[in-house]
C-alpha positions as CSV (number, residue, x, y, z in Angstrom):
1,M,-17.3,11.0,19.3
2,S,-15.0,10.9,22.6
3,P,-11.2,10.9,22.2
4,A,-10.9,7.1,23.5
5,L,-13.1,5.8,21.1
6,E,-11.7,8.2,18.2
7,V,-7.8,6.7,19.3
8,L,-9.5,2.9,19.3
9,L,-11.0,3.2,15.9
10,L,-7.4,4.8,14.4
11,W,-5.6,1.4,16.1
12,L,-8.1,-0.9,14.8
13,A,-7.7,0.8,11.0
14,F,-4.1,1.1,11.5
15,G,-3.7,-2.6,12.5
16,A,-6.4,-4.1,9.9
17,T,-4.2,-2.2,7.2
18,H,-1.1,-3.0,8.3
19,I,-1.8,-7.0,9.0
20,G,-4.3,-6.4,5.8
21,L,-1.7,-5.7,3.3
22,S,1.1,-7.7,4.5
23,S,-1.1,-10.9,4.3
24,Q,0.3,-13.6,2.0
25,R,-2.4,-13.2,-0.7
26,V,-2.9,-9.3,-0.8
27,R,1.0,-8.8,-0.6
28,S,1.7,-11.2,-3.7
29,R,-1.3,-10.0,-5.9
30,L,-0.2,-6.1,-5.1
31,V,3.6,-6.9,-5.3
32,G,2.5,-8.6,-9.3
33,V,0.7,-5.6,-10.1
34,L,3.0,-2.5,-8.7
35,G,6.3,-4.4,-8.0
36,E,8.1,-4.7,-4.9
37,R,9.5,-1.2,-4.0
38,P,6.0,0.8,-4.8
39,F,4.0,-1.4,-2.4
40,Q,6.7,-0.7,-0.2
41,G,5.8,2.7,-0.7
42,L,2.4,2.3,-0.4
43,Y,2.6,0.4,2.9
44,S,4.3,3.1,4.1
45,I,1.7,5.8,3.2
46,V,-1.4,4.0,4.4
47,A,0.5,3.0,7.7
48,L,2.1,7.0,8.3
49,A,-1.6,8.0,7.3
50,L,-3.4,6.4,10.2
51,F,-0.3,6.6,12.9
52,I,-0.1,10.2,12.5
53,P,-3.2,11.2,13.2
54,L,-3.3,8.5,15.8
55,V,-0.9,10.2,17.7
56,G,-1.6,13.7,17.4
57,G,-5.0,13.0,18.6
58,Y,-4.0,11.3,21.3
59,F,-1.7,13.9,22.4
60,A,-4.2,16.2,21.8
61,N,-6.5,14.7,24.0
62,R,-4.4,13.1,26.4
63,H,-6.1,12.5,29.9
64,E,-9.8,12.4,28.9
65,G,-12.4,10.9,29.8
66,P,-13.3,8.2,33.1
67,W,-10.1,7.4,35.0
68,L,-10.2,3.8,35.2
69,W,-7.2,3.5,37.7
70,E,-4.9,5.7,39.3
71,L,-1.6,4.5,40.9
72,S,0.6,7.0,43.5
73,E,3.6,8.1,41.9
74,S,5.5,5.8,44.4
75,A,9.3,4.8,44.1
76,A,7.9,1.1,43.3
77,L,6.1,2.6,40.5
78,V,9.1,5.2,39.2
79,W,11.8,1.9,39.7
80,T,9.7,-0.3,37.7
81,L,9.0,2.1,34.6
82,N,12.7,3.2,34.9
83,L,13.9,-0.4,35.1
84,G,11.2,-1.5,31.9
85,M,12.0,0.8,29.9
86,G,15.1,0.1,30.1
87,V,14.8,-3.5,29.4
88,A,12.6,-2.6,26.3
89,F,15.2,0.1,25.1
90,V,17.7,-2.9,24.6
91,L,15.6,-4.8,22.9
92,L,14.7,-2.1,20.5
93,V,18.3,-1.3,20.0
94,T,19.6,-4.6,20.0
95,G,16.5,-5.9,17.5
96,L,17.8,-3.0,15.1
97,V,21.1,-3.2,14.9
98,R,21.0,-7.1,14.5
99,P,17.8,-7.8,12.3
100,G,16.2,-11.4,13.0
101,P,14.2,-13.2,10.0
102,A,11.1,-12.0,11.7
103,A,11.7,-8.3,11.5
104,L,10.4,-5.9,8.9
105,V,13.9,-6.0,6.7
106,P,14.9,-9.7,7.4
107,G,18.1,-10.2,8.8
108,G,19.9,-13.9,9.5
109,A,18.1,-16.9,11.5
110,E,21.2,-17.2,14.3
111,V,19.6,-18.1,17.2
112,R,22.1,-16.1,19.6
113,G,21.7,-13.3,22.2
114,V,18.4,-11.0,22.3
115,Y,16.8,-14.0,20.0
116,R,17.3,-16.2,23.0
117,I,14.9,-14.1,24.9
118,T,12.5,-13.4,22.5
119,R,12.0,-13.5,18.5
120,H,10.5,-10.1,18.3
121,P,12.7,-7.8,20.0
122,F,11.8,-4.7,18.3
123,V,8.1,-5.5,18.4
124,M,8.4,-6.8,21.9
125,A,10.0,-3.1,23.1
126,T,6.7,-1.6,22.2
127,V,4.3,-3.7,23.9
128,I,6.9,-3.2,27.2
129,F,6.5,0.5,26.3
130,G,3.0,0.2,26.4
131,L,2.0,-1.8,29.5
132,L,4.4,0.5,31.4
133,H,2.6,3.4,30.4
134,L,-0.5,1.8,31.4
135,L,0.2,2.4,34.8
136,P,0.4,5.8,35.6
137,N,-1.9,6.7,32.9
138,G,-5.6,5.3,33.6
139,A,-7.8,7.8,31.9
140,A,-10.0,6.1,28.9
141,S,-7.9,8.1,26.0
142,D,-4.8,6.4,27.6
143,V,-5.8,3.0,27.9
144,A,-6.7,3.1,24.1
145,F,-3.6,4.7,23.1
146,F,-1.3,3.0,25.1
147,G,-3.3,-0.7,25.2
148,G,-3.1,-0.2,21.5
149,F,0.6,-0.7,21.4
150,V,0.6,-4.1,23.3
151,G,-2.6,-5.0,21.4
152,F,-1.2,-4.5,18.0
153,G,2.3,-5.5,18.6
154,L,1.2,-9.0,20.0
155,L,-1.3,-9.5,17.0
156,G,1.4,-8.5,14.6
157,A,3.9,-10.6,16.0
158,W,1.9,-13.5,16.1
159,H,0.6,-12.9,12.5
160,Q,4.3,-12.1,11.0
161,D,5.3,-15.7,12.7
162,R,1.4,-17.3,10.7
163,R,3.0,-15.5,7.3
164,K,7.0,-16.6,7.8
165,L,6.1,-19.9,8.6
166,A,3.7,-20.2,5.5
167,S,6.4,-18.4,3.1
168,G,9.9,-18.9,4.9
169,G,10.4,-22.5,4.4
170,E,12.3,-24.9,6.8
171,A,14.8,-22.0,7.8
172,Y,12.4,-19.8,9.6
173,R,10.5,-23.0,11.0
174,S,13.8,-24.0,12.7
175,F,13.9,-20.5,14.5
176,H,10.7,-20.5,15.4
177,A,10.9,-23.6,17.1
178,A,14.1,-22.7,19.3
179,T,12.8,-19.0,19.9
180,P,10.5,-17.8,22.6
181,F,7.4,-15.8,21.3
182,L,7.0,-13.5,24.6
183,P,10.4,-12.2,26.3
184,F,11.9,-14.0,29.1
185,T,9.9,-16.9,28.5
186,G,12.3,-19.5,27.0
187,R,14.5,-21.7,28.8
188,E,17.5,-20.4,27.4
189,T,17.0,-16.5,28.6
190,L,19.9,-16.7,31.1
191,R,21.9,-17.8,28.4
192,G,21.1,-15.2,25.8
193,L,21.0,-12.2,28.9
194,R,25.1,-13.6,29.0
195,E,25.3,-13.3,25.2
196,L,24.2,-9.9,25.2
197,S,26.6,-7.5,23.5
198,P,27.9,-4.8,26.6
199,L,28.2,-2.3,23.8
200,I,24.4,-2.5,22.3
201,T,23.1,-3.2,25.5
202,A,24.7,0.2,27.4
203,A,23.5,1.8,24.1
204,G,19.9,0.8,24.9
205,V,20.1,1.7,28.6
206,G,22.1,5.3,27.9
207,L,19.2,5.8,25.2
208,A,16.6,5.0,28.0
209,V,18.1,7.4,30.4
210,L,18.5,10.3,28.1
211,V,14.7,9.8,27.4
212,R,13.8,9.6,31.0
213,Y,15.9,12.8,31.2
214,F,14.2,14.9,28.8
215,H,10.7,13.3,28.9
216,P,9.1,16.1,31.4
217,A,10.5,18.7,28.7
218,W,9.2,16.5,25.3
219,F,5.8,15.2,27.0
220,A,5.0,17.8,29.7
221,D,0.9,17.8,30.2
């Protein structure tokens, strides 16, 4: 089996179990039998049992398979990657510090700050991460790995919306109607940017700079 196909199959298994176990019908039945905490434990074990070999398999076979595209390391590419990852880390940190009702551990439904930019800041950070890493990594195994973050992130966020709309009541429907799915596509994006916490924004940018600085040592070919 080619490394790209192996990565793709692991992504499919991860996505199918992640979305399948969290679907309303399956989740309610398992919670009824196991209880809430044991179900969460099972959910986490299944996710880790697939995600760890997915990451390990990719790093053992980076840049394997035919190259589907190659981009030279130009200044434009470097700036695109650095600025884009800065945005991704700001979304990531903001989503963790102030989780919304669409988060894995739901938070408040106030539409402010990052939630005027996207109602899924954490997930969309991983989508941006995947898209940006596709640019300089065009081998088949790279495309399967980083493309998986994009595909799973978008599908998972869409599924989360459908599940929450079915079970979250009027509060989630109002939150859903007032917030954009994709980042920076809503009419109140500029207002959301102005409402971002300077401290949290600085933490996200600082984390992006830190990861960029250590990237060659941590992820060297």
